[in-house]
N, C-alpha and C positions, 0 to 999 in steps of 0.2 A: 524544528529549530526552536529555540525557546522564545521567540519575539511573534511579531504579529507580518514582517517582512515579505515570508517565504523565499522559496527558491527551489532549485533543481536536486542540488547536491543531495548524497544520500542519507544525510543529517538533516535534511529541510524537507518540508513539505510545501506542496502549495493547492489551496483549496480543498482540502481533506474532506470527504463525506460521508466514511462510514467505518469503525472500526470494530475489530473483533480480537478480543482473548482469549488464547488458547487455554481451557482450561486445566489441560494435561501437562504443560508445560510452563505457563505463564507468557508465551510468545504474543505480541503485540501483532496484528495485522491491520494495516490502513489503506484503504482506498482513496489514492494522490490524483483526484480529478484534475488539478492542474498540471501534472506532468504526466498525466495518462498513463499509470501503471499502479502497482499495487506493492507495499512493501512489507517485509515480515521485520521487527524489531523484537532480540531478545528479552528475558522479563529483566526486569531493574535497568532499562534503558534510561540514558539522560540525555538531555539538548545535543550534547556531542558524539552520542551513538550511532554508526553509519547501520541503515538497515540495508536489507535485501531484496533485492527486485525480483517477486515471485511471480509476477504477470506483467504484459506490457514492457514499457520501456522504450519500445522502439519508435516512438512519436505517434501522435494521434491517427488513430485510422482502424480498415475493416481488416486486417490481415490475421491471422493467427498467432503473431508474436505483437500485438498493438493492440491498444485498448483505445476507446474515445467515449469519455466522458465516464468512468469508474465510479461507482456510486455507493455498493457494499462488500465486504469480502467475508466469508466463513469457511471453517475448516472443518471438514468431517474426521470422524474418530480414526479413518486409516491416514489421515494428513494429507489428504486431499485439498486442493484449494481451489473457491466457488468466487467467480469475481461477477458482480451483475453490471452490466455496462447497459447505459441510456443512449446507445447510438441506433 
């Protein structure tokens, strides 16, 4: 989101901690701490572009489909997404 109010919509972040730009395609990956998720935004995104949830997004917690305090995100050459989680 293009301001500091934060939010949980797919074009908003809340407490982003880390980001990664994929050099192969320009996609932007963000560890969205406040929403317990990691998002991917396409190259050329603006504040109205919706991201795609690539990890978490099911509330904060310890389960395989949840994150709790995600801090960073990277993508390897095969397209696998790795998220560091501070829980």
